N, C-alpha and C positions, 0 to 999 in steps of 0.2 A: 504492501501501500504506499508505504513511502516513499518507493523507486519510480512508482506511478505519480504522486504527487511534486517529485523534484522533474521526472520527464514533462509535465504540462506547465510549470514556472516555467522551463526554460523556454518551449514554445510559446507561452505569455509573451515574456520579455521579449523575444526576436517580433512578433507579433507589435507590438506597443514600439519596441524602436522603427518597424518599418511604416507604421502608420503613422510617427514625427517626421521623420522623414519626407514620406508623402504631401503631411500636410504644409511642412514650411517650403517645398516646393512651390504647392499652386499658390500659395500664398505669396512668392516670391514673382509667380507668373503672372497672378493678376493686377500686383503694381506696376510689373514692366508694360501691361497691356492700358491701366490708365496713365500712367507719362508718355506713352504713345498718341492716347488719341488726346488728350491735353496739349502737347507739343504739335499736334496736327491741327487742334481745335484754334490756336496759337497761330499758328502759320497763316491758318484761314483767313483768322481774325483781321490779319496784320495784311496781307492782301485786300480785304475787304475795306479796309480804312486807307487804304492805298487810292482805291476808285472813289469812295467817298471824297478825300482830298481833292485829286481831281477834278471830279463833276462838280466841287462846290467853287473850285476856280473858274471853272469855264460858267457857270451860273451865275458866279460874280462877274464875271466879263462880259456876258451877255445883258443881265441886268444893268451894268455900267454903259452899255454899247445901247440898246433899247432906252435909256434915261437920255444921252445924250442928242438921240434921233428924235428924242420930246422935246427934246430945249433948243435944237435946232431950227425943227419946225416950222415953224412962225416964219424965219427970215426967208426958209425954202420956199414957201406958199406965195411970197411977196411979188417975185419976177420971174420972167426966163430966166434971167442967169442963176437964181435961187433954186430952181426946178435943177437947172444944168449941176450945180454945185451938189445938190440932194443925193443928184443919182449916180454923183461920181464919190461920194461919200460913201456911199452904201457898198458900191464896186471895191473901195478899198479896205471897206470894214469885212468883206468877204474873204477878200484876200490874208488879210491880218489872222482872221479868227476860222481858222479852217473846220476847227468844230460846229462851223454853222453853214448850210448849204443854203439857205434864202433870208433876207433882210427885206421887209415890204411895210409900207404904210397905208392903212385902208381908211375910208373915209367914213362918215358917219351912214352911209347905205350901203359898206362893204364892199366898197371898188377899189382896187389897188393904184392910188396914184403916185407911190414912189416903188422901188425893188432894183434889187441889183438882178435880178431878172427881167428884162424888158420886156421877155414874153409872158410875163403877168401883169402887165400895164392893163391897165383899165376892165381886166376881166371882175367878175363880182361874185365876194366868198362870203356872204352875209350870212348866211345858213349853218356855216361852219361854227365847230361849240369853241372855239378861240373869237369868236366874235360874239357869240350870245351871249357868253356866262358875263363877259365883262359886261356889256351892255344890262344885263339885269343884275349886279352888285354894284356899279358905278363905286368900286374901289379904289382911286388912284392909285392906291401903296400897293396893292396887290397883283404881286408875278403869277399871273395863271400858267398853269402846266395842264396843257392839255393831254387827254386820252392817245392812245398812239391810235393815227387813222390812217387809211389808205392813201395814196397819191395816185394821180393816173398811169403812171409807169407801177403799180403795182409795189409802189415801195413805203415801208410802212414809218413814218414823222411822228415827232412829238414838236411843239409848238410850243414857246413861250411869249405874252401877250403882255403889254401893259396899255391901260386905258386912257384914252386922249379926250379931254373935256374942253369945252368951250370956254367963254368969258360968263356964260350964264350956269357952267356947271351942268352943261348938257352934254347925254353923250356926241364926240365929235368923232370918233373913230377909234382905232387900235393902232399901236405898232406890234411887230412880229417879228420872229426869229428863228426860225425851223432847223433842230441840229438836226446833224449830217450822222445817219446810220452807219455808216462806211468807218466816220472817223469812233466810233461808239463801238462798233465791233474789236477793233484794230486795241483799243483800251482794257474790253473785258478780252480780249485774247492774250493780253502782255501780262497778264497776273497767271494766266495759266501754269504752272509749273508741272501738271502731270497731265499725260492723255485723260486719264478717266476724270478729269477738275471737272464741273459744269458751272460758267460765271454764266448768271440771269441779271438784266437790267428788268425792274417790273416797274408800272406804273402804280401808283398811291391806289388807282379804281380796283387797281387787283389784273390791270394786262399787260400780259408778258410782251416788252418793248423788242429787246433783243438779248439774245442768246450764244455762247461760243464754246461747246460745239449749237449747232442747232436744234432743239427739242421736235421730237414728233408729236402729231394733231392729239395722241394719247399719252405720252407724256405728260401736256400743257395743261389738258383737263384735269389729268392727277394733281398735278401741283394746283392748280386753280379751285380745288376742290374747297366746300364749304368748313370741311373739321380738319383741313390738313393744318400743319405748321404756319403756312402762309398765310391762309386765312385768319387765322389767328395773329400772327403778326400783323397784317394789313387793317386789323381794326384797334391793337395797341399801339402801333407805331413805336416801339421800346427802342433804344440808341444801337442796343445789339441784343443777338439771338442765336444761342446754338444747342443743337439739342443731335439725337439721334433721329432723322426725321422718317420715321417707319412711317408714320401718318402721310407723308407726303407722297411716296412713290410705293403703294403698297405692294408690288413684286421687290422691291429692293430698299436694302438700309444704307441710306447714304449718312455721312459726319457732314454738318450744314452749320455755316454760319451767317446773317443777315446782319443787314445793317440798314437803318432807315436813312436818308440822304434830304436834310428839312434843316436847311443853314440857319441859326439864330439871326444872321443879318439878312435875311430874304425874307419876306410875307409874300410864302408861297400860298397857295390855295390845297395843292398836294403833293406828298412829297413822292419822290422814287426810291423803290426798293433795291437795294443788291443781293444776291442769294450768292454764295458759291458752296458748291458742295463737291465731298471726295467719295469714291467707293471704296470702303472698306478691305476689302482683298488686296489693292495694294499695298496701303499704308502698314496691315499687320501680316505682312508675306512673312518677313525676316521673324516676326513675331510665334507665327503660326508654325515655320521652319523648329523654333528653338522648343515650343511648346512638343511636338514630335521626338526630337532629340533626349529633350529631356524622361518624357514620359518612356522613351525606348529603354533610358538608361536607368529610371526607376524600376523598370518593368525586369532589363538585365538582372538587377541587384536582389529584389525579390526572392526570380528565379533562382540566384546563385545562392543567396542567404539559406532559400528551403533547400534546395539540391545539397548543400552542403550539411544545413542541421541534419536532413533525412539521412545523409551517410556516415555523420556523427552516430545519430542514435543506431541506426543497422550496425555499424562494428561493435556498436557496444554489446546487444541482444545476439548478435549471429556469431555465436562461440564457434559452434559446432560443425566440421562437413555434413553431420547426421541432421543438424537443425535446419540448414538451408537445405539439403532436399525432399526434408518433410514438409515446411515453408512451400516450395516450388510447386512439389507434388499435391499439396492438400487447396492451394488460393490457386489453382489455374485449373484450366476443365479442355482437354485437346493437348495438350501439353507434353514434351517429350521429355524424360528428365536422360543424362547422358554426362560418360566422366572420361576425363582423356590422362591417361598415367604418364607424366612426364618422361619416366625413366624408362619404361619399357616399349612407349610406344602403341599400348593398344587401347581400343576404345570398348567402354560398357552401356548399354543400350537399355534404356527398358523397351518392353513392346510398342509402347507409343510411337518410340523413337523410327522402329520397323516398319510400322505402316504409315508412317505422315513418309516417308523415303522411298516406300513402294519396293521397300527388299526383303525376301524371305529369310529368315531369321536359320533357317536347317543349312541352305546354300552360302551362310554369308564366310567369309576367313577367319582365321584365327585371329586375326588382330581388330577385324572387323571394322575395316577401312575402305570399304567395294564402293560408298556413297563418294568417295574423292573423284570416281570417272563419272558420274552425275553431272559434275561441276566443270565450264569453259576453263580454259587456260585462266584468262582476265580474272574469273570470277574466284581461282581456286586461290591464287596468287595474292588478293585480298583478305581471304580466309586467312593465309600463312601471315602476310605482315599483320593483323589484327590480333594474333594468337601471339608472337613476338614481341610487340608491344604491349600486350596483358602481363607474358612474364617478366619483361625487362622491366615496364615499368607500375606492377601491379595495377593494374588500369581495370575498372569492370570491365569485360568483353560484351561489347553488343553491335550487330552488326546485322543488315539484313543484304540474301545473295539471291538467286534464281538457280534450278537446276532442273534437270530434265530426265525425270525417273523414267524408269525401265517399260514402263506401259504410253511412253510417251508424252504426259504431261509436264508440262512446265510450268512450276509453283515455284513461289516465293518463299524462302522461309527466313525466319527472323530468330537471330541467335544470342543468349543471354549468359554470360559464365562467371564464375570467381575463381580466384586460385585461391588455391591451401597449399600454405607452407609446415614444414615440420618445427618442432618446437627450437630448432638451430636457424631458423626462416630460409632454409633450402626449398625453394619450388618443388612440390610433389603431385598437385592433379589440378587439373581445369574439372569445374561440375558445372555444368551447367544444363540449360533449358533449351527448346528449340517448338517453336509454333509456327503453323504454316499459317503464312498474311497474305494470301493470295485475296481472297475476297474482300478483304478487309481495305487492302491496297487499291485493288478496283473500284468499292466503294469510296475511299477519300478519293481518288483520283476523279472520279463523278461527279462528288460532291464540289473539290477545284473548278471542276469544268461547269457545271451549273451556275455557280456562283460567279463567274469569270463572266459568264456567256448573257446570263439574262437579269443582272444588276441596272442594266438600261434598257428603253422603249427607244434606242435607235437598229436599224440595220446591224445586225449581228451575224457571223459564221463563225464554226467551230473547224477546224482542220487537228488532224492528228499530226504526229511529228515527221512527217512523209506529204505531208499539202496536200493530204486528201478531204475533200467537206464530207464531215461529221453529221454537222448539223445546222439548219440555218434557222430563224425565228420568222415569227409573221410581218416585221419590219422590214426585212431583206424581199421576202417576196412582194410588199406592197411599193419596193422601191425599187427594183431591179424589176417583178414581171416573172420569175422564176420561182416555179413552186418546190417544195423540198425534194420532193422527187426528182424532180430535173438537177436540182443541183447537188443532190449528196451524192457523194463518191466521184468529183469533177473536181478537176483543181480551180483554184479560185482566178485562175487568167481566165475563165468564163467571164467575168465584167471586165475584162482588161480591154479597154479603147482603141489602144495602136498610137495615143499621142506621145508616148514616151519614150523614149532610146535603151536600149538595154546598157548604158553606163546608169540608167536613173535605178534602174531596179536594182543592181549591183552594190551600189551606194546605200541604198534600201535596207538591204538583207545585211550588209557589214555590220550596220548600226544595229538590225534587229540581233545579230549574234553576239553583239559585243555589251548591248546594254539590255537585252532583251525585251525592248520595247519599238515603234517607231512610231511616228503619227506626221501627216504633213498632207498637202491639197495633192488630189489626183484626177484624173479625167476618167471617169466609166461610162461603161454603156448597158443600155437597158436590152432586155432582151428583145424588144421592136426594132433596136440599132438607132435608141438617139442616146448622147451624148452627151455628158451633166459633167460641172465639177462635184468632187466630194472630198469631205475632210475624214480620211483612212487613218483608224489606230488600231494596232498589231499588237498586244503582247504574247507572248510567252510562258505556258504554262510549266511550272515544273516540277520534278518531283522531291522526295526529302535530300536524294543523289545530287538534285540539281541538273538533273537530266531534263531537258525539254521534252515532254510529253502531247502536248496539244499547243495550238493556234488559236487566238482569240480577235477577231476583226469586227471593228465597228464602221459602219459608212455613214456618213451626214450629208443630205444635199446640202448645198449651200449656192444651187443657182439664184436664189433670190438675195443673196446679202451680195453677191459679187455684182448684181444687177443692182444694187440699192449704191455701193458704192460708187459704181460708176455714176451712176445716174447723181449723185451727192458732190463729185468733181466736176460735172460738166455744168449744172446748175450755179456751183461759186465761180465758175471761172470764165463762163461763155455767156453771152448773151443771149436768151430765150427767142426772141423774134429774129435777128438777123445771123444767130449761131456764131459772132464775132466775139474774142476774148473783148471782158467785161473789162472794168474800173483797176479790180483788182488784179488781174492777170497782164495789162498792160504795167501796174505799176512793178509788177514783180520783174519782168521782162525789161522794162527802163533801169529800173536798178542793175539788172545782169549786162546789159550795153552799156551802160556807164563806167562800170566797173573793168571790163574788159577795155576801153577804148582808156581809158586811164592807163591799165596794165600795158596794154598795145600804144599808146599815144595815138593813137587813131582819130576818126571823126564820125561824127553820126549827124544826124537832125530830126526834128520833132515836129510835126506838122498837123496843128489844130484846123482841123474842118468843122462850119458850120454851114448846113442849107438855109439859100434862100426860098421865099415864097413857098415854104412849107407850107405854112397853115392854110391859106388859101386851097389846096390840095384836100388836105381833112375841112374844112367846112363847105367845101363843095362837092365834093365825093365820098366826103364819108373816110371814117378812124380804120374801114377794112383797107381803103385806098392809098391810104397813108402809109397802112404797115405793109403793105406790097413795094410800095415806093422806095421805105426805107430800105428793103432785102434787096433791090434792085439798087440802089445805091451801094450798097455792102459790097454787090458783087463785082460791082465797075472799080470800086477802089481798090477792090483783092487782085485786079485784072493788069491796075498799074506799077503793082510792085513784084521786089520779087519774091520766091518762095521763102528767104530767111528773115525779112522784113514780115513788121506784123500792123495790120489793122484792125481796129477796136472802135469800139462802141462807149462812148463814156456818158452819153447823157440821152436827149428825147430826139433830136437833130444833130447831135453834135458824134464828131467820130475824128478820131488820131491816129496817124500814121506815124510808125517809129521806123526810120530807118538805120538800120543796126550799123551800117559800116557804107561809107562813102568816100570817095579820093580827094574828092574837092567841093565846096560850095556846091557849083555850077550842077553837079549831082542830083542834089534836093531841090534846085530847080527845075531841073528840066522833069523830076517826077512831080513839079508842085504844078506845071504847067500842061502835063499830061491831064492828073488829077483833075482840071479844071474844068479844061477842052470836053472831057469823058462825060462831066457831071452839066457839060451846057448842051448835052445830045438828047433829044427829046426821048422820053421813057414810054414805052408801050405796056402798061399795064394789062395783069392778064383780068382785070374785070373790064377789059373793052376800052380802057378810056387810054389818051395820049397827052402826058404833061412833062411840060417845061418849068428846071427849076436853075438854078444858078449855084454858086457857093461863094463865100469868103473864107480865105484858109491863112494861117501865118504861122511862118517858118522860124525856128530856134536852131539855130547850128552850136554840136560842140566842137571845139571849148570856146567858140568865139562868143558866144551868148548867155553862157553858164558851164559851170566844173562841177555843177549835181543837178540830180534829177527833178528838185524843188525849182530851183532857178529857172530851168531849160521851158520847165511846165509852162512857166508863168509869165516866161518871155513870150512862147508861144501862144499864150493865151491874148498876151499883150497887143502882138501883130495882128492878130487874128480881129479882134476888135476894134484896131486901128482901120483894118479892111473894108470891117461892116462900117464906119463911120465915116470913110472914103467915097461912099457910096455904095460898097457892096461889088458883086461877082468879078471878084477879083483877088487876088493873094499879095502879101507884102509878106516882106524881110523884117526880122525884129532889128530897131536901130535906137539906143541908148535914147533917143529925144521921142521919142513914143509915148517914155515912160510920165513926160511931163506935155504930152498932148491935149488940145481939150477935149474935153468929154465927147462924145458922138451925140448933137442934136437927133430928137424926135422928130416924125412928120407931126403936122398939125390934126391930124385923126389918126395915132396909131390903130386904134381898133380897125378904123374902116377900110385902111390904104397901106400900113404899113407890113410889109411880108412876117408873120412871126413864125419862130420854130413852135414843136411842138412842148407846151408847158413839161417842164421835168418837175417840179413840185408844188404843192402849194402850200 
């Protein structure tokens, strides 16, 4: 009784020690998780504050600009010269403030009287929110922040408005500044330090204005639901907020930080909200690996401790060979007991051993070593090495091997043995037990295969080590069209498309052999012959000895994902109407071109082209005709340049031509002349109409007119406006004197006579 009590105390002490180690390890991991989360939230908060500071500066600058326009408005309205001064001032403000796309002054009837965009002059926007709300509030101190609204070019904008009152305190109109969404996109993207990070700008009414990267419709709806974190935040407008936003995305948990942009110095009717979120997987990837490593180490510690304690207890309780034989005989069923005399090399078997090995005891040799002939040479070598190691190191003998019985059956046997020594410590006998584990190993292999094959709902197939298909699931049939009967017994090359060369598969198998897994994108073919892209994952299933017994492969159809990626790239960098590069792609190519010519000390040219007489086409024939005309213009411009050059559409009827490499300025002049002549030729539209327009273009050369993208763009724009001011239907090369030229005078009746480009913004 005393011995049993001591035995229990030892095991209890070991259990307590292991539990304490596990608890300390768990607390450490929890603290590390909290530290990582706190650090990440601090990073997100810092980036959110950076956006807040940037937008606060922009809003304050816009506020000052609007107030300066208010103060100067009486002088501008007093004379024709004042009107010209106002127009030039607004254009200068646009150049000085890239965050603002449009400045405009609207009278009490909603008509545009001043604007840096000539095409907006005379237009009426009385029904716009940025007119109606100031009209109703009549608060001259209020900076009205409009909800995002869609312009005629399907661009979402936010306008900032200040109220104008006459001497009697009555509504006299508004002064408006529209924020440039591209500038905001650049700002949001600049704070994203990780691909999984989402930066969102939301209006105080709950409308998403900009997002980097763009959100799909489902994500927007989930984000704006009434019970979400954002919905609560919009009602409370705290200075900062962060938490795990499971309420925002029901299918995804993310770390989030929100900030309300409502500067104390500005009297804004609505705030702007900044939301920065990150997926937890990349953040805690290292932590997850640390968890697995520590858990593995802990389990190894537990296993080693238990194994060591068990061995220690067994060595104390199993003293005699007879006790060992009795324990093996009484605790196992269907297990054969054997002894091997190390002195005379004889084997002693019980009856079960002869049954297991299929040997007749009546015909057995005197040494009873006939069973050796049933093993293959490699298996016999493994048996001898294990026996030597047991004798040399006095280690427990445990080995699984295969043999072919005299009746032809291939069986798997598991041997366990202990070394018996005499009183002087000299090894005398091996005493052990043998068990037929053929069925158990087959069952274990079956379980491993089943677990690996059907944990996923993806298309799955299983092969043997010879790569013959053994099983497919229903998802495989649905994806490839082959039934189980058609696939089983065949090689997986059944779905091979033929797009990949032999080197591709050689590399695949090399990695599969070395790492026991492979995954990557491949092209497969369905039963009906249709080829499609798949994400293929192959895992090798191994037995206890590390030998590969099966391969498990899963296929995922990624056709939609690849199509979505291509469409996103197209929408992000190309104009949907003309398929020409848009402003973003032009900016990137211009930057690359300037960098190249700086390095090579070369030359390039930038040509700004603005269409004349475009608005009458819209007014007379409709927007469909205008769209067809823009497409025809894009085609003609493309035929006027080399394939290495770039033609981009940057506005409604505004185009930019980038000549990436020229030998002399005359080269750019020839292209400008070619463009000018090409656009004067009448256009025959698909709707059956024939129209004739002209163009005004401005040319800026590198390095003569600027050493960077901004100066080249500004000078080309100045030259283009000078061409329009000089009567249109011509092109001009930038000269420094144009910076101080008189502003372009407007026709007496601009709405009725002057050809206006399609409005870009409202």
